[in-house]
Residue, then its C-alpha position, 0 to 999 in steps of 0.5 A: x650677635x651670633x658667634x661662630x668659631x671662624x667669627x671668633x678667631x677672625x675678630x681682631x677686637x676679640x683677639x686684642x681683648x685676649x691679648x690685653x688679658x694676657x698682659x694683665x697677668x704677672x705670671x710671665x714677666x718679660x725680663x729683657x725689657x729691664x735692659x733693652x728697648x726696641x729699635x727698628x732696623x729696615x734691613x735684617x743686617x745692621x751695623x752694630x757698635x761694639x762700644x760707645x764713648x760714655x766719658x767726656x774728656x776734660x777740655x784743654x786749658x790754653x793761653x787766650x792768644x793761642x790756637x785751640x788743640x785739635x782733638x780727634x774723635x775716638x773711633x768705635x769698633x763695629x760689626x754687623x748684626x742680624x736679626x733672628x727669625x722666630x716663630x711657632x704654630x700651636x694647634x688647638x686640640x679637639x677637646x679644647x675646640x669642643x669646650x670652646x664650641x660649648x661656650x659659643x653656644x652658651x654665648x649665642x643663647x645668653x641674650x643680655x648676658x652675652x658680655x659675661x659669657x664673652x668674658x668666659x671665652x676670653x679667659x678660656x683662650x687666654x692661655x692659648x694666646x699667652x703662648x704666642x704672645x710671650x714665646x719670643x720674649x721668653x727666648x730673648x729673656x734667655x739670650x739676654x740673660x746668657x749675654x749678661x752672665x757669660x758674654x756669649x749666647x747660642x741657641x742649641x737644638x736641645x732647647x730649640x726642638x725642630x728649629x735651627x741652630x743660631x750662630x753663636x753670639x760673643x761680645x767683647x766683654x771683660x773676663x776674669x777667672x779667679x784662681x782657687x786661692x781666691x776662694x776666701x778672699x773673693x770680696x777683696x778680689x772683686x773690689x780690686x778689679x772694680x778699682x782697677x777698671x775705674x780709670x778705663x771703664x768707669x764705675x759699675x752700677x750693679x753686680x748681678x749673680x743668681x742666688x746659687x752663686x750669691x750663697x756659695x761665692x759671697x756670703x759663705x766665704x770667710x771674708x764675708x762672714x768674718x766681716x758681717x755681724x749683727x748687733x743684738x743689744x749688747x751681744x755681737x753675733x755672726x750671722x750664718x751665711x744662709x740667713x743673709x739676704x742681698x739687702x743685708x749683704x749690700x749694707x756691708x758691700x756698698x759701704x766698702x765701695x762695691x756695686x749693689x748686688x742684684x740677685x737674678x731669678x729669671x726662669x724660662x721654660x725649655x722645650x721639655x717643660x723644665x725651667x732654667x735660670x737665664x743667668x748662668x751659675x758661678x758668674x758675677x756680672x759687673x754692669x755699668x747701668x741697666x740701660x744696656x742697648x737695643x732690641x733690634x727688630x725687623x718687620x717680617x715679610x709676612x706682615x707686608x704680604x699677608x696670607x689671605x687665609x690667615x687673620x692677623x694681629x700686630x704687636x710691638x716690635x714687628x711681632x705678629x699673631x695669626x690664626x688659621x683653619x686648615x685641613x689639619x686643624x685650627x692653628x694659632x701662630x706667631x712670628x718675630x724677627x729680633x736680636x739684642x744689640x748691646x751698646x757697651x759690651x766692653x764696659x761689662x766685666x764678668x767674673x767666672x768663679x767656677x774654680x772656687x770650689 
C-alpha cells in the first residue's frame, strides 16, 4: 500500500480509526451526556415543553353505582426552540504537515512494519481530530452547565471569537436569593425551601454546586461546623471546614433530609486558552434527577448535499467532520446543529448565595 497525504485524509477508515483513538482517552469528558440524550428534530424549529407532569394524581373513591368524575389533563406550557449552528475550520500548519509527510514516507518504506507506522500516524493526528470531534460537545457542556446553575445561557462574543452572538436562553426555573442574614443558617434555609417545594415540585435527587461554593457557603458556616463533628476515640473534635469533603458533608446533610451534594468540576477551555468551570460560582442547584431532557439535533444541510471537494465522516447527532485541501492549505472542519431542551425546568430550583459574603 502506497500512502499519500490526499489518500490519508480521504480514507474514511483511517479517519474513523483516529476518531476512535480520540474517544478512548479520558482527557476530555463530555459532561452534558450525564443529563441529556440526543433526539432528532426534522426542523430547525421545534416545539418545546416548559414542564411535564411527573406526579400521578390519586384516583377518586366513588360509590359503585355512581358515575366516574371527569378529570381534565393538565395543560403544559410550551414554546419554540431552535437549534444552534456550530462549526470551526482548523488549518494544519506546514510544520505539522512536513512531519506527517515524513511519517508517510516511513510508512511507504516499512514493508511488513506498516501497521506499526500507521499507529504512529493515527497517534500524531489524534490531537487535530480531537479538536473537531469534541469542540461542539464542549460548547454544549458550557451551555448546559450555565442552564443548570443559573437557569440562563448565552454565547457572548468574548467566548465565541469570530462567531455570532446567540439569542439568550432563559428557563422558568425556581429562583431563590437568601439575604445576608441567612449566611450562618444557609443549611436551615435550604432545608426550609426543600420542604416548602415538596408539595408542588416533589423531591430533589441532588444538590449541585462547584467546590468554591461548597467551601464558602456550606462547610465554613457556623451552622455546619457546629453540627458536624468527628468522634476519635473518646475525644470529640470539630473538623475544620477546609478538610471536609462532600462525602463527609453528606453524612450529615442527607440525614437531616437534604438532597445529596454533588461537587461540579466541569472545566472547558475558552477561546483565549484559559479554563472555566461551566457551573457558576455562588449557585446551588436543586435537581429532580439527572435525566433533565434531550439534546435536540438537526441534520446539517451540508450532510445531505456534500461539497464534492471534501471528504466526510459522520458522528452521532448529525455531527460531521470533513477534510479539504484548498489553495490556502489543508483544513479539518466540523459542523453540528444542537440545542439543549430541558423537559422539567419548573422543577429545578436555583439558590443564588452571592449576598452571603
